[in-house]
PyMOL CGO cylinders between C-alpha atoms (Angstrom):
from pymol import cmd
from pymol.cgo import CYLINDER

trace = [
    CYLINDER, 48.41, 19.50, 46.30, 46.84, 19.23, 49.72, 0.3, 1, 1, 1, 1, 1, 1,
    CYLINDER, 46.84, 19.23, 49.72, 45.90, 16.16, 51.65, 0.3, 1, 1, 1, 1, 1, 1,
    CYLINDER, 45.90, 16.16, 51.65, 42.44, 16.07, 53.12, 0.3, 1, 1, 1, 1, 1, 1,
    CYLINDER, 42.44, 16.07, 53.12, 42.67, 14.73, 56.64, 0.3, 1, 1, 1, 1, 1, 1,
    CYLINDER, 42.67, 14.73, 56.64, 38.90, 14.32, 56.99, 0.3, 1, 1, 1, 1, 1, 1,
    CYLINDER, 38.90, 14.32, 56.99, 38.80, 11.13, 54.90, 0.3, 1, 1, 1, 1, 1, 1,
    CYLINDER, 38.80, 11.13, 54.90, 40.55, 8.42, 56.84, 0.3, 1, 1, 1, 1, 1, 1,
    CYLINDER, 40.55, 8.42, 56.84, 42.53, 5.81, 55.00, 0.3, 1, 1, 1, 1, 1, 1,
    CYLINDER, 42.53, 5.81, 55.00, 40.95, 2.42, 55.46, 0.3, 1, 1, 1, 1, 1, 1,
    CYLINDER, 40.95, 2.42, 55.46, 43.08, 0.13, 57.53, 0.3, 1, 1, 1, 1, 1, 1,
    CYLINDER, 43.08, 0.13, 57.53, 43.98, -3.22, 56.01, 0.3, 1, 1, 1, 1, 1, 1,
    CYLINDER, 43.98, -3.22, 56.01, 41.99, -6.09, 57.49, 0.3, 1, 1, 1, 1, 1, 1,
    CYLINDER, 41.99, -6.09, 57.49, 43.81, -7.76, 60.30, 0.3, 1, 1, 1, 1, 1, 1,
    CYLINDER, 43.81, -7.76, 60.30, 43.69, -11.14, 61.90, 0.3, 1, 1, 1, 1, 1, 1,
    CYLINDER, 43.69, -11.14, 61.90, 41.97, -14.35, 60.88, 0.3, 1, 1, 1, 1, 1, 1,
    CYLINDER, 41.97, -14.35, 60.88, 38.69, -12.56, 60.12, 0.3, 1, 1, 1, 1, 1, 1,
    CYLINDER, 38.69, -12.56, 60.12, 40.31, -11.01, 57.05, 0.3, 1, 1, 1, 1, 1, 1,
    CYLINDER, 40.31, -11.01, 57.05, 40.22, -14.23, 55.04, 0.3, 1, 1, 1, 1, 1, 1,
    CYLINDER, 40.22, -14.23, 55.04, 37.05, -16.28, 55.32, 0.3, 1, 1, 1, 1, 1, 1,
    CYLINDER, 37.05, -16.28, 55.32, 37.35, -20.04, 55.70, 0.3, 1, 1, 1, 1, 1, 1,
    CYLINDER, 37.35, -20.04, 55.70, 37.21, -22.54, 52.86, 0.3, 1, 1, 1, 1, 1, 1,
    CYLINDER, 37.21, -22.54, 52.86, 33.63, -23.58, 53.57, 0.3, 1, 1, 1, 1, 1, 1,
    CYLINDER, 33.63, -23.58, 53.57, 32.46, -20.00, 53.51, 0.3, 1, 1, 1, 1, 1, 1,
    CYLINDER, 32.46, -20.00, 53.51, 34.39, -19.07, 50.35, 0.3, 1, 1, 1, 1, 1, 1,
    CYLINDER, 34.39, -19.07, 50.35, 33.45, -22.17, 48.37, 0.3, 1, 1, 1, 1, 1, 1,
    CYLINDER, 33.45, -22.17, 48.37, 29.90, -22.91, 49.53, 0.3, 1, 1, 1, 1, 1, 1,
    CYLINDER, 29.90, -22.91, 49.53, 28.21, -20.28, 51.66, 0.3, 1, 1, 1, 1, 1, 1,
    CYLINDER, 28.21, -20.28, 51.66, 29.22, -17.09, 49.86, 0.3, 1, 1, 1, 1, 1, 1,
    CYLINDER, 29.22, -17.09, 49.86, 28.18, -18.36, 46.40, 0.3, 1, 1, 1, 1, 1, 1,
    CYLINDER, 28.18, -18.36, 46.40, 24.79, -19.48, 47.79, 0.3, 1, 1, 1, 1, 1, 1,
    CYLINDER, 24.79, -19.48, 47.79, 24.22, -16.12, 49.50, 0.3, 1, 1, 1, 1, 1, 1,
    CYLINDER, 24.22, -16.12, 49.50, 25.19, -14.37, 46.25, 0.3, 1, 1, 1, 1, 1, 1,
    CYLINDER, 25.19, -14.37, 46.25, 22.53, -16.41, 44.46, 0.3, 1, 1, 1, 1, 1, 1,
    CYLINDER, 22.53, -16.41, 44.46, 19.97, -15.21, 47.00, 0.3, 1, 1, 1, 1, 1, 1,
    CYLINDER, 19.97, -15.21, 47.00, 21.07, -11.65, 46.31, 0.3, 1, 1, 1, 1, 1, 1,
    CYLINDER, 21.07, -11.65, 46.31, 20.75, -12.29, 42.58, 0.3, 1, 1, 1, 1, 1, 1,
    CYLINDER, 20.75, -12.29, 42.58, 17.05, -13.00, 42.85, 0.3, 1, 1, 1, 1, 1, 1,
    CYLINDER, 17.05, -13.00, 42.85, 16.81, -16.73, 43.48, 0.3, 1, 1, 1, 1, 1, 1,
    CYLINDER, 16.81, -16.73, 43.48, 14.05, -17.31, 46.01, 0.3, 1, 1, 1, 1, 1, 1,
    CYLINDER, 14.05, -17.31, 46.01, 14.77, -19.15, 49.27, 0.3, 1, 1, 1, 1, 1, 1,
    CYLINDER, 14.77, -19.15, 49.27, 12.52, -22.01, 48.16, 0.3, 1, 1, 1, 1, 1, 1,
    CYLINDER, 12.52, -22.01, 48.16, 14.30, -22.33, 44.81, 0.3, 1, 1, 1, 1, 1, 1,
    CYLINDER, 14.30, -22.33, 44.81, 17.70, -22.28, 46.48, 0.3, 1, 1, 1, 1, 1, 1,
    CYLINDER, 17.70, -22.28, 46.48, 16.64, -24.87, 49.07, 0.3, 1, 1, 1, 1, 1, 1,
    CYLINDER, 16.64, -24.87, 49.07, 15.34, -27.13, 46.29, 0.3, 1, 1, 1, 1, 1, 1,
    CYLINDER, 15.34, -27.13, 46.29, 18.57, -26.58, 44.36, 0.3, 1, 1, 1, 1, 1, 1,
    CYLINDER, 18.57, -26.58, 44.36, 20.67, -27.64, 47.36, 0.3, 1, 1, 1, 1, 1, 1,
    CYLINDER, 20.67, -27.64, 47.36, 18.44, -30.66, 48.08, 0.3, 1, 1, 1, 1, 1, 1,
    CYLINDER, 18.44, -30.66, 48.08, 18.47, -31.88, 44.49, 0.3, 1, 1, 1, 1, 1, 1,
    CYLINDER, 18.47, -31.88, 44.49, 22.18, -31.16, 44.19, 0.3, 1, 1, 1, 1, 1, 1,
    CYLINDER, 22.18, -31.16, 44.19, 22.89, -33.27, 47.26, 0.3, 1, 1, 1, 1, 1, 1,
    CYLINDER, 22.89, -33.27, 47.26, 20.77, -36.14, 45.94, 0.3, 1, 1, 1, 1, 1, 1,
    CYLINDER, 20.77, -36.14, 45.94, 22.12, -36.00, 42.40, 0.3, 1, 1, 1, 1, 1, 1,
    CYLINDER, 22.12, -36.00, 42.40, 25.67, -35.53, 43.65, 0.3, 1, 1, 1, 1, 1, 1,
    CYLINDER, 25.67, -35.53, 43.65, 25.72, -38.97, 45.28, 0.3, 1, 1, 1, 1, 1, 1,
    CYLINDER, 25.72, -38.97, 45.28, 23.78, -40.83, 42.57, 0.3, 1, 1, 1, 1, 1, 1,
    CYLINDER, 23.78, -40.83, 42.57, 25.55, -43.95, 41.32, 0.3, 1, 1, 1, 1, 1, 1,
    CYLINDER, 25.55, -43.95, 41.32, 25.70, -42.52, 37.80, 0.3, 1, 1, 1, 1, 1, 1,
    CYLINDER, 25.70, -42.52, 37.80, 29.41, -41.90, 37.72, 0.3, 1, 1, 1, 1, 1, 1,
    CYLINDER, 29.41, -41.90, 37.72, 30.25, -39.71, 34.76, 0.3, 1, 1, 1, 1, 1, 1,
    CYLINDER, 30.25, -39.71, 34.76, 26.68, -38.63, 34.04, 0.3, 1, 1, 1, 1, 1, 1,
    CYLINDER, 26.68, -38.63, 34.04, 26.07, -36.38, 37.03, 0.3, 1, 1, 1, 1, 1, 1,
    CYLINDER, 26.07, -36.38, 37.03, 26.80, -33.15, 35.16, 0.3, 1, 1, 1, 1, 1, 1,
    CYLINDER, 26.80, -33.15, 35.16, 24.44, -33.96, 32.30, 0.3, 1, 1, 1, 1, 1, 1,
    CYLINDER, 24.44, -33.96, 32.30, 21.63, -35.14, 34.59, 0.3, 1, 1, 1, 1, 1, 1,
    CYLINDER, 21.63, -35.14, 34.59, 21.98, -32.18, 36.96, 0.3, 1, 1, 1, 1, 1, 1,
    CYLINDER, 21.98, -32.18, 36.96, 21.96, -29.71, 34.07, 0.3, 1, 1, 1, 1, 1, 1,
    CYLINDER, 21.96, -29.71, 34.07, 18.81, -31.29, 32.64, 0.3, 1, 1, 1, 1, 1, 1,
    CYLINDER, 18.81, -31.29, 32.64, 17.05, -31.23, 36.01, 0.3, 1, 1, 1, 1, 1, 1,
    CYLINDER, 17.05, -31.23, 36.01, 18.05, -27.61, 36.64, 0.3, 1, 1, 1, 1, 1, 1,
    CYLINDER, 18.05, -27.61, 36.64, 16.82, -26.47, 33.24, 0.3, 1, 1, 1, 1, 1, 1,
    CYLINDER, 16.82, -26.47, 33.24, 13.58, -28.43, 33.51, 0.3, 1, 1, 1, 1, 1, 1,
    CYLINDER, 13.58, -28.43, 33.51, 12.76, -27.07, 36.98, 0.3, 1, 1, 1, 1, 1, 1,
    CYLINDER, 12.76, -27.07, 36.98, 14.10, -23.57, 36.17, 0.3, 1, 1, 1, 1, 1, 1,
    CYLINDER, 14.10, -23.57, 36.17, 16.69, -23.71, 38.91, 0.3, 1, 1, 1, 1, 1, 1,
    CYLINDER, 16.69, -23.71, 38.91, 20.14, -22.20, 38.88, 0.3, 1, 1, 1, 1, 1, 1,
    CYLINDER, 20.14, -22.20, 38.88, 22.39, -24.54, 36.89, 0.3, 1, 1, 1, 1, 1, 1,
    CYLINDER, 22.39, -24.54, 36.89, 25.61, -23.23, 38.45, 0.3, 1, 1, 1, 1, 1, 1,
    CYLINDER, 25.61, -23.23, 38.45, 24.37, -23.70, 42.01, 0.3, 1, 1, 1, 1, 1, 1,
    CYLINDER, 24.37, -23.70, 42.01, 23.16, -27.23, 41.29, 0.3, 1, 1, 1, 1, 1, 1,
    CYLINDER, 23.16, -27.23, 41.29, 26.48, -28.10, 39.65, 0.3, 1, 1, 1, 1, 1, 1,
    CYLINDER, 26.48, -28.10, 39.65, 28.40, -26.61, 42.60, 0.3, 1, 1, 1, 1, 1, 1,
    CYLINDER, 28.40, -26.61, 42.60, 26.57, -28.81, 45.10, 0.3, 1, 1, 1, 1, 1, 1,
    CYLINDER, 26.57, -28.81, 45.10, 26.85, -31.91, 42.89, 0.3, 1, 1, 1, 1, 1, 1,
    CYLINDER, 26.85, -31.91, 42.89, 30.56, -31.54, 42.35, 0.3, 1, 1, 1, 1, 1, 1,
    CYLINDER, 30.56, -31.54, 42.35, 31.30, -30.80, 45.99, 0.3, 1, 1, 1, 1, 1, 1,
    CYLINDER, 31.30, -30.80, 45.99, 29.76, -34.20, 46.75, 0.3, 1, 1, 1, 1, 1, 1,
    CYLINDER, 29.76, -34.20, 46.75, 31.90, -36.15, 44.27, 0.3, 1, 1, 1, 1, 1, 1,
    CYLINDER, 31.90, -36.15, 44.27, 34.06, -37.70, 47.05, 0.3, 1, 1, 1, 1, 1, 1,
    CYLINDER, 34.06, -37.70, 47.05, 30.89, -38.91, 48.77, 0.3, 1, 1, 1, 1, 1, 1,
    CYLINDER, 30.89, -38.91, 48.77, 29.63, -40.29, 45.45, 0.3, 1, 1, 1, 1, 1, 1,
    CYLINDER, 29.63, -40.29, 45.45, 32.83, -42.29, 45.07, 0.3, 1, 1, 1, 1, 1, 1,
    CYLINDER, 32.83, -42.29, 45.07, 32.53, -43.62, 48.62, 0.3, 1, 1, 1, 1, 1, 1,
    CYLINDER, 32.53, -43.62, 48.62, 28.93, -44.71, 48.06, 0.3, 1, 1, 1, 1, 1, 1,
    CYLINDER, 28.93, -44.71, 48.06, 29.41, -46.25, 44.61, 0.3, 1, 1, 1, 1, 1, 1,
    CYLINDER, 29.41, -46.25, 44.61, 30.35, -49.75, 45.78, 0.3, 1, 1, 1, 1, 1, 1,
    CYLINDER, 30.35, -49.75, 45.78, 27.67, -49.93, 48.51, 0.3, 1, 1, 1, 1, 1, 1,
    CYLINDER, 27.67, -49.93, 48.51, 25.04, -48.87, 45.96, 0.3, 1, 1, 1, 1, 1, 1,
    CYLINDER, 25.04, -48.87, 45.96, 26.29, -51.53, 43.54, 0.3, 1, 1, 1, 1, 1, 1,
    CYLINDER, 26.29, -51.53, 43.54, 26.32, -54.19, 46.27, 0.3, 1, 1, 1, 1, 1, 1,
    CYLINDER, 26.32, -54.19, 46.27, 22.80, -53.43, 47.50, 0.3, 1, 1, 1, 1, 1, 1,
    CYLINDER, 22.80, -53.43, 47.50, 21.59, -53.04, 43.94, 0.3, 1, 1, 1, 1, 1, 1,
    CYLINDER, 21.59, -53.04, 43.94, 23.08, -56.40, 43.03, 0.3, 1, 1, 1, 1, 1, 1,
    CYLINDER, 23.08, -56.40, 43.03, 21.36, -58.01, 46.01, 0.3, 1, 1, 1, 1, 1, 1,
    CYLINDER, 21.36, -58.01, 46.01, 18.08, -56.35, 45.09, 0.3, 1, 1, 1, 1, 1, 1,
    CYLINDER, 18.08, -56.35, 45.09, 18.17, -57.66, 41.52, 0.3, 1, 1, 1, 1, 1, 1,
    CYLINDER, 18.17, -57.66, 41.52, 19.59, -61.12, 42.15, 0.3, 1, 1, 1, 1, 1, 1,
    CYLINDER, 19.59, -61.12, 42.15, 23.36, -60.71, 41.89, 0.3, 1, 1, 1, 1, 1, 1,
    CYLINDER, 23.36, -60.71, 41.89, 24.06, -60.67, 45.62, 0.3, 1, 1, 1, 1, 1, 1,
    CYLINDER, 24.06, -60.67, 45.62, 26.51, -63.58, 45.52, 0.3, 1, 1, 1, 1, 1, 1,
    CYLINDER, 26.51, -63.58, 45.52, 28.63, -61.94, 42.79, 0.3, 1, 1, 1, 1, 1, 1,
    CYLINDER, 28.63, -61.94, 42.79, 28.58, -58.41, 44.22, 0.3, 1, 1, 1, 1, 1, 1,
    CYLINDER, 28.58, -58.41, 44.22, 28.82, -59.23, 47.94, 0.3, 1, 1, 1, 1, 1, 1,
    CYLINDER, 28.82, -59.23, 47.94, 32.62, -59.11, 48.07, 0.3, 1, 1, 1, 1, 1, 1,
    CYLINDER, 32.62, -59.11, 48.07, 33.30, -56.98, 45.02, 0.3, 1, 1, 1, 1, 1, 1,
    CYLINDER, 33.30, -56.98, 45.02, 36.10, -54.48, 45.69, 0.3, 1, 1, 1, 1, 1, 1,
    CYLINDER, 36.10, -54.48, 45.69, 37.34, -51.35, 43.98, 0.3, 1, 1, 1, 1, 1, 1,
    CYLINDER, 37.34, -51.35, 43.98, 40.54, -53.15, 42.95, 0.3, 1, 1, 1, 1, 1, 1,
    CYLINDER, 40.54, -53.15, 42.95, 38.50, -55.86, 41.23, 0.3, 1, 1, 1, 1, 1, 1,
    CYLINDER, 38.50, -55.86, 41.23, 36.43, -53.21, 39.49, 0.3, 1, 1, 1, 1, 1, 1,
    CYLINDER, 36.43, -53.21, 39.49, 39.56, -51.44, 38.21, 0.3, 1, 1, 1, 1, 1, 1,
    CYLINDER, 39.56, -51.44, 38.21, 41.09, -54.73, 37.03, 0.3, 1, 1, 1, 1, 1, 1,
    CYLINDER, 41.09, -54.73, 37.03, 37.87, -55.71, 35.21, 0.3, 1, 1, 1, 1, 1, 1,
    CYLINDER, 37.87, -55.71, 35.21, 37.63, -52.30, 33.51, 0.3, 1, 1, 1, 1, 1, 1,
    CYLINDER, 37.63, -52.30, 33.51, 41.23, -52.54, 32.25, 0.3, 1, 1, 1, 1, 1, 1,
    CYLINDER, 41.23, -52.54, 32.25, 41.26, -56.15, 31.12, 0.3, 1, 1, 1, 1, 1, 1,
    CYLINDER, 41.26, -56.15, 31.12, 37.67, -57.17, 30.36, 0.3, 1, 1, 1, 1, 1, 1,
    CYLINDER, 37.67, -57.17, 30.36, 35.49, -54.11, 29.71, 0.3, 1, 1, 1, 1, 1, 1,
    CYLINDER, 35.49, -54.11, 29.71, 32.65, -56.09, 28.13, 0.3, 1, 1, 1, 1, 1, 1,
    CYLINDER, 32.65, -56.09, 28.13, 32.58, -58.57, 31.01, 0.3, 1, 1, 1, 1, 1, 1,
    CYLINDER, 32.58, -58.57, 31.01, 32.27, -55.73, 33.51, 0.3, 1, 1, 1, 1, 1, 1,
    CYLINDER, 32.27, -55.73, 33.51, 29.34, -54.29, 31.58, 0.3, 1, 1, 1, 1, 1, 1,
    CYLINDER, 29.34, -54.29, 31.58, 27.52, -57.63, 31.73, 0.3, 1, 1, 1, 1, 1, 1,
    CYLINDER, 27.52, -57.63, 31.73, 28.30, -57.94, 35.42, 0.3, 1, 1, 1, 1, 1, 1,
    CYLINDER, 28.30, -57.94, 35.42, 27.39, -54.42, 36.48, 0.3, 1, 1, 1, 1, 1, 1,
    CYLINDER, 27.39, -54.42, 36.48, 24.31, -53.49, 34.47, 0.3, 1, 1, 1, 1, 1, 1,
    CYLINDER, 24.31, -53.49, 34.47, 21.90, -55.18, 36.90, 0.3, 1, 1, 1, 1, 1, 1,
    CYLINDER, 21.90, -55.18, 36.90, 23.84, -53.99, 39.93, 0.3, 1, 1, 1, 1, 1, 1,
    CYLINDER, 23.84, -53.99, 39.93, 23.82, -50.45, 38.53, 0.3, 1, 1, 1, 1, 1, 1,
    CYLINDER, 23.82, -50.45, 38.53, 20.09, -50.59, 37.87, 0.3, 1, 1, 1, 1, 1, 1,
    CYLINDER, 20.09, -50.59, 37.87, 19.46, -51.89, 41.39, 0.3, 1, 1, 1, 1, 1, 1,
    CYLINDER, 19.46, -51.89, 41.39, 21.80, -49.24, 42.80, 0.3, 1, 1, 1, 1, 1, 1,
    CYLINDER, 21.80, -49.24, 42.80, 19.78, -46.56, 41.04, 0.3, 1, 1, 1, 1, 1, 1,
    CYLINDER, 19.78, -46.56, 41.04, 16.59, -47.98, 42.57, 0.3, 1, 1, 1, 1, 1, 1,
    CYLINDER, 16.59, -47.98, 42.57, 18.15, -47.95, 46.06, 0.3, 1, 1, 1, 1, 1, 1,
    CYLINDER, 18.15, -47.95, 46.06, 19.40, -44.40, 45.47, 0.3, 1, 1, 1, 1, 1, 1,
    CYLINDER, 19.40, -44.40, 45.47, 15.99, -43.22, 44.22, 0.3, 1, 1, 1, 1, 1, 1,
    CYLINDER, 15.99, -43.22, 44.22, 14.25, -44.53, 47.33, 0.3, 1, 1, 1, 1, 1, 1,
    CYLINDER, 14.25, -44.53, 47.33, 16.85, -42.90, 49.59, 0.3, 1, 1, 1, 1, 1, 1,
    CYLINDER, 16.85, -42.90, 49.59, 16.97, -39.62, 47.64, 0.3, 1, 1, 1, 1, 1, 1,
    CYLINDER, 16.97, -39.62, 47.64, 13.32, -38.69, 48.20, 0.3, 1, 1, 1, 1, 1, 1,
    CYLINDER, 13.32, -38.69, 48.20, 13.58, -38.18, 51.99, 0.3, 1, 1, 1, 1, 1, 1,
    CYLINDER, 13.58, -38.18, 51.99, 17.00, -36.53, 51.63, 0.3, 1, 1, 1, 1, 1, 1,
    CYLINDER, 17.00, -36.53, 51.63, 15.65, -33.93, 49.19, 0.3, 1, 1, 1, 1, 1, 1,
    CYLINDER, 15.65, -33.93, 49.19, 12.55, -33.36, 51.34, 0.3, 1, 1, 1, 1, 1, 1,
    CYLINDER, 12.55, -33.36, 51.34, 14.59, -32.93, 54.55, 0.3, 1, 1, 1, 1, 1, 1,
    CYLINDER, 14.59, -32.93, 54.55, 17.04, -30.54, 52.94, 0.3, 1, 1, 1, 1, 1, 1,
    CYLINDER, 17.04, -30.54, 52.94, 14.29, -28.56, 51.23, 0.3, 1, 1, 1, 1, 1, 1,
    CYLINDER, 14.29, -28.56, 51.23, 12.13, -28.11, 54.31, 0.3, 1, 1, 1, 1, 1, 1,
    CYLINDER, 12.13, -28.11, 54.31, 15.17, -27.66, 56.58, 0.3, 1, 1, 1, 1, 1, 1,
    CYLINDER, 15.17, -27.66, 56.58, 17.01, -25.09, 54.46, 0.3, 1, 1, 1, 1, 1, 1,
    CYLINDER, 17.01, -25.09, 54.46, 14.06, -23.01, 53.27, 0.3, 1, 1, 1, 1, 1, 1,
    CYLINDER, 14.06, -23.01, 53.27, 13.64, -21.23, 56.66, 0.3, 1, 1, 1, 1, 1, 1,
    CYLINDER, 13.64, -21.23, 56.66, 17.41, -20.73, 56.90, 0.3, 1, 1, 1, 1, 1, 1,
    CYLINDER, 17.41, -20.73, 56.90, 17.55, -19.09, 53.47, 0.3, 1, 1, 1, 1, 1, 1,
    CYLINDER, 17.55, -19.09, 53.47, 14.50, -16.95, 54.34, 0.3, 1, 1, 1, 1, 1, 1,
    CYLINDER, 14.50, -16.95, 54.34, 16.36, -15.68, 57.42, 0.3, 1, 1, 1, 1, 1, 1,
    CYLINDER, 16.36, -15.68, 57.42, 19.40, -14.89, 55.28, 0.3, 1, 1, 1, 1, 1, 1,
    CYLINDER, 19.40, -14.89, 55.28, 17.20, -12.92, 52.85, 0.3, 1, 1, 1, 1, 1, 1,
    CYLINDER, 17.20, -12.92, 52.85, 15.62, -10.96, 55.71, 0.3, 1, 1, 1, 1, 1, 1,
    CYLINDER, 15.62, -10.96, 55.71, 19.06, -10.24, 57.15, 0.3, 1, 1, 1, 1, 1, 1,
    CYLINDER, 19.06, -10.24, 57.15, 20.33, -9.08, 53.74, 0.3, 1, 1, 1, 1, 1, 1,
    CYLINDER, 20.33, -9.08, 53.74, 17.27, -6.85, 53.29, 0.3, 1, 1, 1, 1, 1, 1,
    CYLINDER, 17.27, -6.85, 53.29, 17.75, -5.35, 56.76, 0.3, 1, 1, 1, 1, 1, 1,
    CYLINDER, 17.75, -5.35, 56.76, 21.43, -4.64, 56.04, 0.3, 1, 1, 1, 1, 1, 1,
    CYLINDER, 21.43, -4.64, 56.04, 20.54, -3.05, 52.70, 0.3, 1, 1, 1, 1, 1, 1,
    CYLINDER, 20.54, -3.05, 52.70, 17.83, -0.89, 54.32, 0.3, 1, 1, 1, 1, 1, 1,
    CYLINDER, 17.83, -0.89, 54.32, 20.25, 0.21, 57.04, 0.3, 1, 1, 1, 1, 1, 1,
    CYLINDER, 20.25, 0.21, 57.04, 22.90, 1.27, 54.52, 0.3, 1, 1, 1, 1, 1, 1,
    CYLINDER, 22.90, 1.27, 54.52, 20.53, 3.20, 52.25, 0.3, 1, 1, 1, 1, 1, 1,
    CYLINDER, 20.53, 3.20, 52.25, 19.64, 6.69, 53.53, 0.3, 1, 1, 1, 1, 1, 1,
]
cmd.load_cgo(trace, "trace")
């Protein structure tokens, strides 16, 4: 058995470039793979915009169902929309009380919701679940109204801002593919 010296053994990757960062592994690479899989730059930009908006909606516990319905209705990639939504869960939790406070003020419960804290919310859920439903339904409805007004410009900015970026990525991918093919 002879060893062919003309085919070099690939060297193992070295240094920090060998392992991409968390942001690239979790967010950028899956989005670029979706572009490679045939999703258009416009569809991907809309997916990211809607995912960002739905990911912070004050509909705690319903985000997955709503995002799936929106993705199916608009023929977007369900997995990409879910990825963006679930990456924004910490932001959703941070914005939940402000949405409830502003929503309560909007619909006439400003005095009750002005100083409402997360600890009070947890205590109410444990000890008086029906009382919390009566207290929060108007605040939740108002929070959804505040979110809906804020979501429109967020989706528009992300859509129109990311569409050229994703187009550039597609052109770059096409150029790399053309350079590799003989």
